[in-house]
KEKE-3310 file (N, C-alpha, C; in steps of 0.2 Angstrom, whole numbers, plus 5000, padded with zeros to 4 digits):
npx = (4890:4889:4879:4887:4900:4898:4895:4907:4913:4909:4911:4922:4927:4919:4928:4938:4936:4933:4946:4951:4942:4948:4963:4959:4952:4957:4967:4983:4973:4964:4955:4962:4953:4944:4950:4953:4940:4937:4946:4944:4931:4936:4945:4933:4926:4936:4938:4926:4927:4937:4933:4920:4929:4933:4920:4912:4910:4917:4931:4939:4944:4951:4972:4982:4990:4982:4970:4979:4983:4971:4970:4981:4977:4965:4971:4980:4972:4964:4975:4979:4968:4966:4979:4977:4965:4969:4979:4970:4965:4953:4942:4943:4928:4927:4933:4927:4917)
npy = (4367:4350:4338:4326:4334:4342:4331:4325:4337:4339:4327:4329:4340:4338:4328:4335:4344:4337:4331:4345:4345:4333:4339:4347:4338:4328:4323:4318:4312:4306:4293:4276:4268:4278:4287:4278:4276:4291:4291:4278:4286:4298:4289:4285:4297:4300:4291:4290:4304:4299:4289:4296:4304:4296:4292:4293:4303:4314:4307:4313:4328:4329:4332:4315:4318:4325:4314:4304:4312:4310:4297:4294:4299:4293:4280:4281:4286:4277:4265:4273:4271:4255:4253:4258:4249:4239:4241:4239:4226:4227:4224:4236:4241:4240:4226:4219:4204)
npz = (4959:4961:4968:4973:4975:4986:4995:4997:5001:5012:5019:5023:5028:5040:5045:5049:5056:5069:5071:5075:5087:5094:5097:5107:5117:5121:5130:5142:5154:5146:5142:5133:5127:5123:5117:5104:5101:5094:5086:5076:5071:5064:5054:5048:5043:5033:5025:5017:5012:5002:4996:4989:4982:4974:4966:4950:4947:4953:4951:4940:4946:4956:4960:4962:4972:4980:4983:4989:5002:5007:5009:5017:5027:5033:5035:5044:5056:5058:5060:5073:5079:5081:5089:5099:5105:5105:5115:5123:5123:5116:5100:5085:5079:5064:5061:5068:5065)
capx = (4894:4887:4879:4893:4907:4895:4895:4913:4916:4905:4916:4934:4928:4918:4933:4946:4932:4936:4954:4952:4940:4953:4965:4954:4949:4963:4972:4987:4969:4960:4957:4965:4947:4939:4954:4951:4933:4939:4951:4941:4928:4939:4946:4926:4927:4943:4935:4918:4929:4939:4927:4917:4931:4933:4916:4913:4908:4923:4939:4945:4944:4958:4976:4982:4992:4976:4970:4985:4983:4966:4969:4985:4975:4960:4974:4984:4968:4963:4980:4978:4963:4970:4983:4973:4962:4974:4982:4965:4961:4945:4942:4939:4921:4928:4935:4922:4912)
capy = (4361:4344:4335:4322:4336:4345:4325:4323:4342:4339:4323:4330:4345:4333:4325:4340:4346:4331:4332:4349:4345:4328:4340:4350:4334:4323:4326:4313:4310:4302:4284:4274:4268:4284:4289:4273:4278:4295:4289:4276:4290:4301:4285:4285:4302:4300:4285:4292:4309:4295:4286:4303:4306:4290:4293:4293:4311:4318:4305:4318:4333:4330:4329:4311:4319:4324:4309:4300:4313:4308:4291:4295:4302:4287:4275:4285:4288:4268:4263:4275:4267:4250:4253:4260:4247:4233:4242:4239:4221:4228:4223:4239:4240:4239:4220:4214:4201)
capz = (4964:4961:4975:4975:4977:4990:4998:4999:5005:5020:5024:5023:5034:5047:5047:5050:5064:5073:5072:5079:5093:5096:5099:5113:5121:5122:5134:5147:5157:5142:5142:5127:5121:5121:5110:5098:5097:5093:5081:5073:5068:5060:5049:5045:5037:5029:5021:5015:5010:4998:4992:4985:4976:4969:4962:4943:4945:4956:4950:4938:4948:4960:4959:4966:4977:4986:4983:4991:5008:5011:5010:5020:5036:5033:5037:5051:5061:5058:5065:5077:5083:5082:5092:5107:5105:5107:5122:5130:5121:5110:5096:5084:5075:5056:5062:5070:5060)
cpx = (4889:4885:4883:4898:4902:4896:4902:4916:4914:4909:4922:4931:4924:4924:4942:4942:4933:4942:4952:4948:4944:4957:4964:4955:4955:4968:4977:4980:4963:4960:4958:4958:4943:4944:4954:4944:4935:4944:4948:4934:4932:4943:4938:4926:4930:4941:4930:4922:4934:4937:4922:4923:4935:4927:4918:4915:4914:4931:4943:4947:4948:4963:4978:4986:4986:4973:4975:4985:4976:4967:4974:4982:4969:4965:4977:4979:4966:4968:4979:4974:4965:4976:4981:4970:4965:4978:4976:4961:4956:4947:4939:4934:4922:4931:4931:4918:4905)
cpy = (4355:4343:4331:4325:4337:4339:4324:4330:4340:4332:4325:4336:4344:4327:4330:4342:4341:4332:4341:4350:4340:4333:4344:4344:4330:4325:4320:4310:4303:4294:4283:4272:4274:4288:4284:4275:4284:4295:4285:4281:4294:4297:4286:4290:4303:4296:4286:4298:4305:4291:4290:4303:4304:4291:4294:4302:4316:4314:4311:4325:4334:4326:4321:4313:4319:4319:4301:4303:4310:4302:4289:4294:4296:4282:4275:4283:4279:4265:4265:4269:4260:4250:4253:4255:4241:4232:4241:4230:4221:4226:4230:4238:4238:4232:4216:4209:4201)
cpz = (4964:4970:4979:4977:4985:4997:5002:5004:5012:5023:5026:5029:5040:5048:5051:5055:5067:5072:5077:5086:5097:5100:5106:5118:5125:5126:5138:5153:5152:5141:5133:5123:5120:5113:5103:5098:5093:5084:5073:5068:5061:5052:5045:5040:5032:5023:5017:5011:5003:4992:4987:4980:4972:4964:4951:4940:4949:4952:4946:4939:4953:4959:4965:4971:4983:4989:4991:5000:5011:5012:5017:5028:5038:5040:5043:5056:5064:5062:5071:5084:5084:5088:5100:5108:5109:5114:5127:5129:5118:5105:5090:5080:5068:5058:5064:5066:5063)
residu = (MET:THR:ILE:GLU:CYS:ALA:GLY:MET:LEU:GLU:GLN:MET:LEU:LEU:ALA:GLN:GLU:GLN:GLU:CYS:VAL:CYS:GLU:PHE:PHE:LEU:ASN:PRO:THR:THR:THR:ASP:VAL:VAL:CYS:ALA:ILE:ILE:ALA:SER:GLN:PHE:ALA:VAL:TYR:TYR:GLU:GLU:ALA:LEU:LYS:ALA:GLN:ASP:SER:PRO:PHE:LEU:LYS:ASP:HIS:PHE:GLU:GLU:ARG:TRP:LYS:ASN:HIS:VAL:GLU:LEU:LYS:ALA:VAL:LEU:PHE:TYR:SER:GLU:ALA:CYS:VAL:ARG:HIS:GLU:GLU:ASN:ASP:THR:ILE:PRO:ALA:LYS:LEU:GLN:GLY)
# end
């Protein structure tokens, strides 16, 4: 296993682990700001995994539908973060200039 592959797998596992933690911690009493922060972190992990999959070392080792799945997860969680930030008139870190 290459270092690049290990790094990509690390990002994927972090993202998946965060989703499990999210299901445990997020409940009706969790504020939108906390939900936005958590969703933003999911998006970052999935974006990093996607970047790693597109690296020269790994780009030919994954089916396109797997890359699409990872990209969808990144967009999904980033969108969730944006909605939660919008509800509280805050700006996601990724959009701050």
